[in-house]
C-alpha positions in Angstrom: -0.4 -30.3 -12.1 0.3 -31.1 -8.4 -0.1 -28.1 -6.1 2.2 -29.2 -3.3 2.3 -27.6 0.2 6.0 -27.3 1.1 6.2 -26.1 4.8 4.4 -26.0 8.1 4.1 -23.1 10.4 4.5 -22.9 14.2 2.6 -20.4 16.5 4.6 -17.3 16.4 5.5 -15.0 19.5 3.0 -12.3 20.4 5.3 -9.4 19.4 3.4 -8.0 16.4 1.0 -4.9 16.3 -1.6 -3.7 14.0 -1.8 -0.5 12.1 -0.2 1.4 9.2 2.5 4.0 9.8 2.7 5.5 6.1 1.8 4.8 2.6 3.9 5.7 -0.5 2.2 6.4 -3.8 4.2 5.7 -7.0 3.1 6.3 -10.5 1.9 3.1 -12.2 4.5 1.5 -14.5 7.6 3.3 -13.1 8.9 0.4 -11.0 10.6 -1.3 -13.9 11.5 -5.0 -13.8 11.1 -6.3 -10.2 13.5 -8.7 -8.7 12.0 -11.2 -6.2 12.5 -14.4 -4.6 10.1 -16.4 -2.4 7.5 -13.5 -2.8 10.0 -11.0 -1.3 11.0 -8.0 -3.5 14.8 -7.2 -3.5 15.1 -4.6 -6.3 13.3 -2.4 -8.8 15.0 -1.7 -12.2 13.1 1.5 -12.6 13.8 4.8 -10.7 10.4 5.8 -9.4 9.5 8.7 -7.2 7.4 7.8 -4.0 5.2 10.3 -2.3 5.0 9.5 1.4 1.8 10.0 3.4 2.3 9.6 7.1 -0.7 8.1 9.1 -1.8 7.4 12.6 -4.8 5.6 13.8 -7.5 4.2 11.6 -5.7 3.1 8.3 -5.3 -0.5 7.4 -4.4 -3.0 4.8 -6.6 -6.0 4.3 -6.2 -8.8 1.7 -9.0 -11.2 0.9 -8.3 -14.5 -0.9 -11.0 -15.0 -3.6 -11.0 -18.6 -5.0 -13.4 -20.3 -7.2 -13.3 -24.1 -7.6 -15.8 -23.9 -10.5 -13.7 -21.5 -12.5 -10.3 -22.7 -11.3 -9.2 -19.2 -10.3 -7.7 -17.6 -7.2 -6.7 -13.8 -6.6 -6.0 -11.6 -3.9 -8.3 -8.6 -3.2 -6.0 -5.9 -1.6 -7.9 -3.1 0.2 -6.0 -0.2 1.6 -8.2 2.0 3.9 -6.7 5.4 4.6 -7.8 8.3 6.9 -6.1 11.7 6.3 -6.7 14.4 9.0 -7.4 18.0 8.2 -9.0 19.5 5.0 -7.0 21.8 2.8 -7.0 23.0 -0.9 -3.6 21.3 -1.4 -5.0 17.9 -0.1 -8.0 18.3 -2.2 -5.9 18.7 -5.3 -3.5 15.8 -4.5 -6.2 13.3 -3.5 -8.2 14.1 -6.6 -5.1 13.1 -8.7 -4.7 9.8 -6.8 -8.5 9.2 -7.2 -8.1 9.1 -11.1 -4.7 7.4 -11.2 -3.8 3.7 -10.8 -0.7 3.9 -8.5 1.4 1.3 -7.0 1.1 1.6 -3.2 3.7 0.7 -0.7 2.3 0.2 2.8 4.6 0.6 5.8 3.0 -1.1 8.8 3.7 -0.5 12.5 6.0 -3.6 12.6 8.4 -2.1 10.0 7.2 -4.2 7.2 6.9 -2.7 3.6 4.4 -4.3 1.4 3.7 -3.5 -2.3 0.0 -3.3 -3.2 -1.0 -3.3 -6.9 2.4 -4.6 -8.0 1.2 -5.9 -11.4 -2.0 -4.0 -12.1 -1.9 -0.9 -9.8 -4.5 0.1 -7.3 -7.7 2.0 -8.0 -9.5 4.3 -5.7 -13.1 2.9 -5.4 -14.4 5.1 -2.6 -13.8 7.7 0.0 -15.1 10.8 1.7 -14.4 14.4 2.3 -15.9 15.1 5.7 -16.1 18.0 8.1 -17.6 16.0 10.9 -20.6 17.0 13.0 -19.3 17.2 16.5 -16.1 19.0 17.7 -14.2 15.6 18.1 -15.2 14.2 14.7 -12.9 13.8 11.7 -12.4 16.8 9.6 -10.4 15.2 6.7 -10.5 12.6 4.1 -11.0 8.8 3.8 -9.8 6.9 0.8 -10.2 3.3 -0.2 -7.9 1.7 -2.8 -8.3 -1.6 -4.3 -5.7 -3.8 -6.1 -6.5 -7.2 -7.5 -3.4 -9.4 -7.9 -2.4 -13.0 -8.6 -0.5 -13.1 -5.3 -0.7 -11.4 -1.9 1.1 -8.1 -1.5 4.8 -8.7 -1.6 7.1 -7.9 1.2 9.9 -5.4 0.2 13.3 -6.2 1.7 16.3 -4.2 0.4 18.5 -5.3 3.4 19.2 -2.1 5.1 17.9 0.9 7.1 16.7 2.7 3.9 14.6 0.0 2.4 13.2 2.3 -0.4 16.3 4.2 -1.2 18.4 1.2 -1.8 15.9 0.1 -4.4 16.3 3.3 -6.3 13.1 4.8 -5.2 13.3 8.6 -4.5 11.0 9.5 -1.7 9.8 13.0 -2.4 10.6 15.6 0.3 7.8 17.9 -0.9 4.8 17.7 1.5 1.4 19.3 1.2 2.1 21.3 4.4 5.3 22.7 2.5 3.2 24.0 -0.4 
């Protein structure tokens, strides 16, 4: 089987920034059939509920390509590193639920891109901390690392309007931990 390269790439403008603006946790298996073309998702058949966590600062998505010539395999190791500020009993409860689940994770970056991590197999929590910090300026909060291992990189989500998740039938929950 020929594995043909189909396009080149020019040097893009310097108009992108790093960082994650929000993550959305969706229960595994509730997306339904996914419509995609050219690795871009345009619809979900299911009607999932997404729980939005807004972020600022040190959160990231990193995808590592892991390939083995010997085994003839390639997969994408998707790592989502999250930092949540401020400890609370409600946060303890919700993060404990995420830690034992295998959610789909939508990452919204600071460029307005939405990427789906754990599309086929979900994402597992494989580490994290609950920390009070030592000095007055240290983090009092949580860190969480989720890992997805997929056949392809995280897909971009593009539903073609200003409400990229709502158009797809995703209900973004309006209940926040601070509202409990």
